[in-house]
N, C-alpha and C positions, 0 to 999 in steps of 0.2 A: 349752342352751347348751353347746357342748363346748368344755372349757376346754384350752388346749395344754398338754402335759406340761412340767413344770419344767425339763427338759432344753431345751426350746425357749427358755425365757426366758433361760438361761444362755448358749445360743449367740448370741442376739442381743445380751446384754451384751457377750461377748467379741469379737463383730464391730463394735459400735458405740463401744466405749471407746475402741480406737486412733484412729478418726476425730476423736472429740471431743478426745483428746490433741493430735492433730496440729494441732489449730487453737488450742490454749490453752498448748501447751508454751513456754517461753521460749527465746530463742536458746541453742544449746548452748555450754558453755563451751569454752575452748581446752583440749586435753589437754596433760599435762606434756610438754615438748620438742617440741610440735607447732609446724611452721613455720607462717608465714603462708599459703604456697602449699597445704599441706595442710589448713589450716582451711578456706580458700577452696574447696577441691575438695570438702571433706565438706559445706560449707553452701550450695554453688552460688553464693558470693558471689565477685565480682570482685576480684582482689587490687590492682588499681590502678583509681581512677575520674580520668577525665580530663574537665573541665568547660571551656567555651568562655566568657570573661568579656567577649568583644567585641574587634573590632579584631585578631583572630588572637590574643590573648593567651590563655594557658591556664592552668588550675589544676590541679595533680594531687594526688590524695589517695591514701594507703596505708592498706589495710584494717587495722584494729586489731581483734583478736579480742575477744569477750567472755571474762570470766575473773575470777579473783580473785587478790590480792596483798597483801603486807606494805607498807603505805605508812609512810615516815619512816626514820630511819636508826638502825642499832643501836648500842648502848653504845660510847663511844669514837671515833666516825667524826666527830661534830661537833667544831668548833674550840673553842666558848665554851659556858658553861651556857646561855646565852641560846638558842643555836642548838638545843642539845640539846633544850630544853624546847619549842621550836616544832616539833621533828621527831620527836615521840614516837611510836613505832610502833603501829600499828593495822591491823586487816584490813578490807580493803575488796574490795567485790566490783562489777565494772563488768557489768551484766546484757545489754547489747546491744553488738555490735559497731558501730563507726562507721569512717568515712574521716577520717584526719587529714592536713593538709598535708604533703607530704613535704619540704617546705622552709619556712622562715618566710617570712611574706607578703613579696613583693618590691614595690619602689617602682613598677615597671610595672604589677603587678597592682592596687596601691592606686590609683594614678592612673587607671586605666581605669575603675574603678568609682566614686570619688569626684571626679575632674576635678581633683584637687591633689595635690601631693607636699610634706608638711611636713619632709621629711627634712634635717638640716642638710649632710650630705655626700650628694651626689647620684650616683645611678648606677641604671640600669634593673634591673640584676639584684642589687643590693645590697638587705638587707632595708629595709623601710621603718622609719622611726624618728621619734621626736619625736610620738608619737601617745598622746592620752589614753584612759582606759578608754571614755569616751563616744564617741571617734572610732572606736575599735574595734568597740564594739557597733554604730554607725552603719554601718560598713562591712559587717558581717554582715547588718544588715537589708536594706541596697540590694541586696548581691549576692544573698541569698535571693529578694528579689523578681524580679530577673533571671534567676534560674536556676531559679525555681520549685521550689526545694530548701530544707531547713531548714539554714541556715548558721549556725553559732554558734561562740563562743570554747570552747575545752575547759574542763571543769571542772578544778580543781586535781588531783582524782583520776584523772580521764582523761589529763591532761597527764603524770604520774609513773609511770603504767602504762604508757602508749605510750613514755616515755622508757626505761624499764628493760627492756622489751621481754623480760620473764621473767627478768631478772638481779636479785640481791639485794645486788650491791657498790655501791660509792661511783659508779661509773662503769660504762657499760655494757660496757666491756672489762675490768673487773677494778677492784682497789683502787689500784694504783700511780698516784700522781698525774703520773709520767712520761708516762703514757698521753695526757695531754691534749693534747699536740702533734698527735697523729694525729687527735683526734676534734673539736677546737674551736679557735676564735680567741679568745685571751684575752690580757693585757697582755704576756705574754714572748714571743708570737709575732706579733702583729697589726700591729706598727709603728704602733700608735695610730689605725687606722682599721677600719672595718668592711670585708668581703671579700664578693664574690659568694657566694650561697647554693651549698650542694651541694659545696664543694671539699674537705670533710675527710671522714673514714670514717663511713658511717651505722651506726646500730645493726642488730641482727638483723631488724627488721621493716621497714628501709629508711627511716628518719627521719634527717634531717641537722640538724647545728647545734643540738642540743638542750642543749648546755652552754655555748655561747658565741655570739660573734658580736653578737646582739643579745639582751637580756633580753625575756621573753615576757609579756604580760597574759594571766591566765586569767579565768575567768567568776566565781570565787568572791570575794566581799568579804573583805578581810583580817581574820583575828583570830588573835592571838599564839599561843593554843593551839589544836592542831588537834582536830577532832571525834574521837569514838571509833569504833568498828567501824561499818561502815556499808554499806548496798547503793545505789549510785550517789550519793553525797553531793554536795551542790551548796553547801555552806558555809553561814555566818550567813544568817539571813534579814533581819538589821537591821545598819546600820553606814554608814560613810561611802561613798557611792555613787561618789566618786573614788578610793577606796583599795582597789584589788583586790589579791590576790595576785600577785606576779610570779616567774616561775620561770626558771631557767637562768641563765647568766652572760652577759657581754657582753665585747666587745673590750677594754674597759678593766680588766676584772676581774683584781685581784691574786689569783689561784686558789691559788696555792701558801701563801700566808699564810691567806686568810680562808676558804678552802675553799668557795667560793659557786658553784663550777660543778659540783656534784654531783647526782645524781638526786634526793635529799631536800631540796635547799637550796630555801627559801622565804623570801620577803621581802616587806614592803609596798611599795607603789607610790612609787619614788624618781625618780631623775633621767629625765624622759622622753626626753631627748636620745639615750639608749642604750637605749630601750625600743620595741619593736615587739610584734608577735603573729604566730600562725598560726591558721588557722581548723580545724573540724571540720565535716563534712557527714554527717549522719544518714543511717542506711540507709531506704529508701523501704519502706512498709509491704508493697507487693507482693513486696518482695525476701525478706521474712522467711522463715526456713526453721526447720524443727523436727527436723533430722537429729539422731540421738542422738550 
């Protein structure tokens, strides 16, 4: 029997390994200062996903790249010791890109899927409000069945990562609280009412109303102390199923006093009348990319 020389097997290994790696590599992380458009070009992923909910009602999702960030607030940012304890900094990796609602879910979108509108102040383009955690999860389930896609609430980590869009400051525009008028509806500028989505300045990744208008339910059950460093954390496995983490501020928020319209601000489920949500849609497996 003639044995191939060692160089032959080395050649086979060199040729075969990239093929195996291409199948098993995780999604590439976002490079420092890389734009969403640049990440989309590098990975072959569309930067905007538009889905038809029926009756001509559309949902738009913005591509959120994979990557890592420091979750929580630095020393001195939180207004109270309790807030500081709830916002302890830790490193989180989001291993897969996803599409996040460009806007908070509107009343028209919710009613199209659920056949009802629980919001106390009505308006097609206003964010849906007065919904429970179970209502939000029911919407995700029904929308997912209709669209044949994985529709979910964002995890708390996904929400903050997307909100920050690569920034490390209290707001995605910087630290000055005076920036709030440009980026969100809160008690000082809302007139006591919610406003149509998308009227304020978005963050660098194209997401609107992350700090105000309506508070947003996320997937994680609430725990006063955040988890430590993690990859794709999903929060506690046990707890009150009706008590999820709430992110962002609302049109009623006294942000100047409480500081509750910040990237790191988190709280338990409170008044449902000012609580809504936005959803994410996961990347389909056939869209996965192993670009370096």
